[in-house]
C-alpha positions in Angstrom: 43.7 103.7 34.8 44.4 101.0 32.2 40.8 100.8 30.9 40.1 104.6 30.7 39.2 106.4 27.5 40.4 109.9 26.9 38.9 111.9 24.0 40.5 114.8 22.2 38.3 117.1 20.0 40.4 118.5 17.2 43.0 116.9 14.9 45.2 120.0 14.5 48.8 120.0 15.7 47.9 120.8 19.4 45.1 118.2 19.6 47.3 115.5 18.0 50.3 116.4 20.2 48.1 116.1 23.3 46.7 112.8 22.2 50.2 111.5 21.5 51.5 112.7 24.9 48.7 111.1 26.8 49.0 107.8 24.9 52.7 107.8 25.6 52.2 108.4 29.3 49.3 106.0 29.7 50.0 103.1 27.4 47.0 101.1 28.8 44.5 103.8 28.1 42.4 104.3 24.9 42.9 107.7 23.2 40.4 108.8 20.6 40.8 112.0 18.5 37.6 113.4 16.9 37.6 115.8 13.9 35.0 116.8 11.4 37.4 117.0 8.5 38.5 114.1 6.2 42.2 114.7 7.0 44.3 116.0 9.9 45.7 119.5 10.0 43.0 120.9 7.8 42.7 124.4 9.3 45.2 126.5 11.3 48.0 123.9 11.2 47.6 123.4 7.4 47.8 127.1 6.7 50.7 127.8 9.1 53.7 129.8 8.0 56.0 127.1 9.1 58.1 129.3 11.5 59.6 127.7 14.6 59.6 130.8 16.9 62.5 131.2 19.4 60.4 133.1 22.1 61.4 136.7 21.3 58.0 138.3 21.6 56.2 136.8 24.6 55.9 138.3 28.1 58.2 136.5 30.5 56.3 134.2 32.8 53.4 133.9 30.3 52.3 130.5 29.1 53.4 131.6 25.6 56.9 132.3 26.7 57.4 129.2 28.9 55.8 126.7 26.5 57.5 128.2 23.4 60.9 128.0 24.9 60.3 124.5 26.2 58.7 123.4 22.9 61.5 124.3 20.5 64.0 121.6 21.5 61.2 119.0 21.7 60.1 119.9 18.2 63.6 120.1 16.8 64.5 116.6 18.2 61.2 115.1 16.9 61.7 116.5 13.4 65.3 115.2 13.3 64.2 111.8 14.5 61.4 111.6 11.9 63.2 113.1 9.0 61.0 116.1 8.8 62.7 119.3 7.5 63.9 121.6 10.3 66.1 124.4 9.1 67.6 127.1 11.3 67.7 129.9 8.8 67.6 132.7 11.3 65.4 135.8 11.8 66.0 139.5 11.7 63.6 141.8 13.6 64.3 145.1 11.8 63.8 148.7 12.9 63.3 151.0 9.9 62.6 154.2 11.9 64.3 155.9 14.9 61.1 155.7 16.9 61.2 151.9 16.7 64.6 151.6 18.5 63.1 151.8 22.0 60.6 149.1 21.2 63.4 147.0 19.7 65.5 147.4 22.9 62.4 146.4 25.0 62.0 143.3 22.8 65.7 142.4 23.3 65.3 142.5 27.1 62.1 140.5 26.9 63.9 137.9 24.7 66.8 137.7 27.1 64.4 137.0 30.0 63.0 134.2 27.9 66.5 132.8 27.4 66.3 133.0 23.6 69.6 131.5 22.4 72.3 133.5 20.6 70.2 136.6 20.2 72.1 139.8 19.6 71.6 143.5 18.5 73.2 144.3 15.2 73.9 147.4 13.2 72.9 148.6 9.8 76.1 147.3 8.3 75.7 143.9 10.0 72.1 143.6 8.6 73.6 143.9 5.1 76.1 141.1 5.9 73.2 138.7 6.8 70.6 140.1 4.3 72.3 142.1 1.5 69.0 143.3 0.1 67.3 144.3 3.4 66.6 147.8 4.7 66.7 149.0 8.3 68.8 151.0 10.7 69.2 148.3 13.3 67.9 144.8 14.1 67.8 141.9 16.4 69.3 138.7 15.0 68.0 135.3 16.1 70.1 132.7 14.3 68.3 129.8 15.9 64.9 130.6 14.6 63.8 127.9 12.2 61.3 126.7 9.7 59.6 123.3 9.4 56.6 121.5 7.9 53.9 121.5 10.5 51.3 119.5 8.5 54.0 116.8 8.2 54.6 117.0 12.0 50.8 116.6 12.6 50.6 113.6 10.3 53.4 112.0 12.3 51.7 112.7 15.6 48.5 111.1 14.2 50.6 108.0 13.2 52.1 107.9 16.7 48.6 107.9 18.2 47.4 105.1 16.0 50.6 103.1 16.5 50.0 103.3 20.3 46.6 101.7 19.9 44.7 105.0 19.8 42.2 106.1 17.1 41.9 109.2 15.0 38.2 109.5 14.0 38.0 111.7 11.0 34.7 112.9 9.5 33.3 112.9 13.1 31.5 116.3 13.4 31.0 116.8 17.2 27.4 118.0 17.6 26.8 117.3 21.3 28.8 116.9 24.5 26.9 115.5 27.5 28.4 115.4 31.0 27.7 112.1 32.7 28.6 110.7 36.1 32.3 109.8 35.7 32.6 110.9 32.1 31.5 112.7 29.0 29.4 111.5 26.0 30.6 112.8 22.7 28.0 112.8 20.0 28.0 113.2 16.2 24.5 112.9 14.7 23.1 109.6 16.1 26.5 108.2 17.1 27.7 108.4 20.7 31.1 107.7 22.3 31.7 107.8 26.0 35.0 109.0 27.3 36.4 109.4 30.9 38.2 112.6 30.2 37.8 115.1 27.3 40.2 117.7 25.9 38.9 120.3 23.6 41.5 121.6 21.0 39.0 122.9 18.4 40.8 125.9 17.2 38.5 128.1 15.1 35.5 126.4 16.7 36.9 126.3 20.2 34.3 128.6 21.8 31.4 126.8 20.0 32.6 123.3 21.1 33.3 124.6 24.6 29.7 125.9 24.8 28.5 122.4 24.0 30.4 121.2 27.1 28.8 124.0 29.1 32.2 125.5 29.7 31.0 129.2 29.4 30.7 131.5 26.5 33.9 133.5 26.8 36.3 134.3 25.4 34.8 134.3 21.9 36.6 133.5 18.7 37.0 136.2 16.1 38.4 134.9 12.8 41.2 137.0 11.2 42.2 136.1 7.7 45.9 136.5 6.9 46.6 136.9 3.2 50.0 136.2 1.7 51.8 137.1 -1.5 54.6 134.9 -3.0 57.8 136.2 -4.3 58.2 135.2 -7.9 60.8 132.3 -8.2 63.3 134.5 -9.9 63.2 137.0 -6.9 63.4 134.5 -4.0 67.2 135.0 -3.9 66.5 138.5 -2.4 65.8 136.9 1.0 68.1 134.5 2.9 66.2 134.1 6.2 63.2 135.5 8.0 62.8 139.3 8.0 60.2 140.7 10.4 59.3 144.2 11.5 59.4 145.4 15.1 55.9 144.6 16.3 53.4 147.0 17.8 52.8 145.8 21.4 49.2 146.9 21.2 48.3 144.0 18.8 48.9 140.3 18.9 49.9 140.3 15.2 53.5 140.6 14.0 53.0 142.7 10.8 53.9 142.0 7.2 57.2 140.0 7.0 59.2 137.7 4.6 59.1 134.0 5.3 61.1 131.4 3.3 59.3 128.0 3.3 60.8 124.5 3.3 59.7 124.1 -0.3 61.9 127.0 -1.4 59.2 129.6 -1.9 59.1 132.9 0.0 55.9 134.3 1.4 55.3 138.0 2.0 52.7 138.8 4.6 50.3 138.3 6.2 47.9 141.1 6.7 45.1 140.7 9.3 41.6 141.3 8.1 38.3 140.3 9.8 37.1 137.1 8.0 33.4 136.9 7.2 33.4 133.2 8.1 35.3 131.1 10.7 36.8 129.1 7.8 36.8 132.0 5.4 40.0 131.4 3.5 38.6 133.3 0.5 37.2 136.7 0.5 34.0 135.4 -1.1 33.3 133.0 1.8 30.5 134.4 4.0 28.8 132.7 6.9 25.6 134.5 8.0 25.7 132.4 11.2 29.3 133.5 12.0 28.5 137.1 11.2 25.4 137.2 13.4 27.5 135.7 16.2 30.1 138.4 15.9 27.5 141.2 15.7 25.7 140.0 18.8 28.8 139.9 20.9 29.6 143.2 22.7 33.3 142.6 22.6 33.3 142.8 18.8 32.0 146.4 18.8 34.4 147.5 21.6 37.3 146.0 19.6 36.1 147.8 16.5 35.9 151.1 18.3 39.4 150.7 19.6 41.1 149.5 16.4 39.1 150.8 13.4 42.0 152.8 12.0 44.2 149.7 11.9 41.4 147.7 10.4 41.0 150.2 7.6 44.7 150.0 6.8 44.7 146.2 6.8 41.7 146.2 4.4 43.5 148.6 2.1 46.4 146.2 1.9 44.0 143.4 1.2 42.4 145.2 -1.8 45.6 146.7 -3.2 48.8 144.8 -3.9 50.6 148.2 -4.2 49.5 149.1 -0.7 50.3 145.7 0.6 53.9 145.8 -0.9 54.5 149.4 0.3 54.9 148.1 3.9 57.0 145.1 2.7 59.3 147.4 0.7 60.5 149.1 3.9 62.2 145.8 4.8 63.4 144.7 1.4 63.5 147.9 -0.6 64.1 146.3 -4.0 60.8 144.4 -3.9 57.6 145.8 -5.4 54.1 144.8 -6.7 55.6 143.4 -9.9 57.7 140.9 -7.9 54.9 139.0 -6.3 51.9 136.8 -7.1 48.9 136.0 -5.0 49.7 133.4 -2.3 47.6 131.4 0.1 45.6 132.6 3.2 45.1 131.3 6.7 42.5 132.1 9.3 43.7 132.8 12.8 41.4 131.9 15.7 41.8 135.1 17.8 40.1 135.0 21.2 38.3 138.2 22.2 37.1 139.1 25.7 33.8 140.9 26.3 35.6 144.2 27.0 37.0 144.2 23.5 40.5 143.0 24.5 42.3 140.7 22.1 43.5 137.8 24.3 47.3 137.5 23.9 48.3 134.5 26.0 47.3 130.9 25.6 44.1 130.4 27.6 43.4 126.9 28.9 40.5 126.1 31.2 39.5 123.0 33.1 36.0 122.2 34.4 35.7 118.8 35.9 36.4 116.1 33.3 36.6 118.6 30.4 39.8 120.6 29.7 39.3 123.3 27.0 42.0 125.1 25.1 40.2 128.4 24.6 43.0 130.4 22.9 46.1 128.9 21.2 47.4 131.3 18.6 51.0 131.5 17.4 53.4 130.1 18.7 51.0 127.2 19.4 52.6 125.1 16.6 56.1 125.7 17.9 55.0 125.0 21.4 52.6 122.1 20.6 54.7 119.4 22.3 55.1 121.5 25.4 51.4 122.4 25.4 50.7 118.7 25.3 52.9 118.1 28.3 51.1 120.9 30.2 47.7 119.5 29.4 48.7 115.9 30.1 50.0 116.9 33.5 46.5 118.1 34.4 44.3 115.5 32.6 46.2 112.6 34.2 46.4 114.0 37.7 42.9 113.9 39.4 44.3 116.0 42.3 45.3 118.9 40.0 43.0 121.8 40.8 40.9 123.4 38.0 42.3 126.8 38.7 45.9 125.7 38.1 45.5 126.1 34.3 45.6 129.6 32.8 
């Protein structure tokens, strides 16, 4: 419909990619992005590691796998077209113990099923050829894994939306969502904007915003802060590309790893500690409201009962640089506490089910004229343009059934 208005809540990379895709497909429609912050990409996108994942980790047939693999070439082409840095520096997924080799082999088969390009198993000697300072007894090498600047990508997406006649409404804190016949009213204080369709891409606030739209209370968002160290400039030459551990399949976190950035710095991390506020980038940031919400949710306590040992280990690394770097030193043995300084931190919006299960896959739900992205952790930035295609297919097809989204 040429005169329809489609609203997007959230000016992170997924929300902006979705707005751009809808504006591209429906040039006669009006697309409006709403965000409470004064600039785009303020939260998860702006604290992203910058890695363009190749699709190694994700269960074949999952949304994560399908959309990550589809999203990589879209993102690569977009970055090349817009002059945004996109560097295929490669990744090693390194086994440091014999008991990790089976998990590494399973990961290799998973990646093959996901059609990860040019992936191969390599020996201890081949590791040293690629990363002379790395440890490990065997590894998977993904030469096409890349790094980019996701905030720059998000800013370009926002420009595309505006150039197409759409609008990015910053400083618009969504406080109410009211379903109306044939549409939804988006409110911020006394201001009201009516839209025909609404897509919720609210990240750390996704469950709260979904509740405003009467889209249910689950899954709930649990904020995990990921803290980084930075290699001192004179030590960045110890790392050529990305160096990752073999992940534990019980957790949706990849463990402490080495990540070169497009600015030439090298991050070490992150850990994963429960944040005391949804936007708790600093340890001192505490939100009583967020804490009460976590305490009142049964899934929080079930998660804690299941994973408390891991939680204690992560907090130990948060409080002690020596403990933090002990894990990192398994992968680059020459690196210690004296080689790093405190880096930045990000907060991951991790969805949690009532039974205490950490939701691993993307979770997107449609109810009438509202489509809600309820869980979009990594590799959401990598897959952002493919996620946008997926959502646009649904939003722009009135015959598409609600249950068709996962």
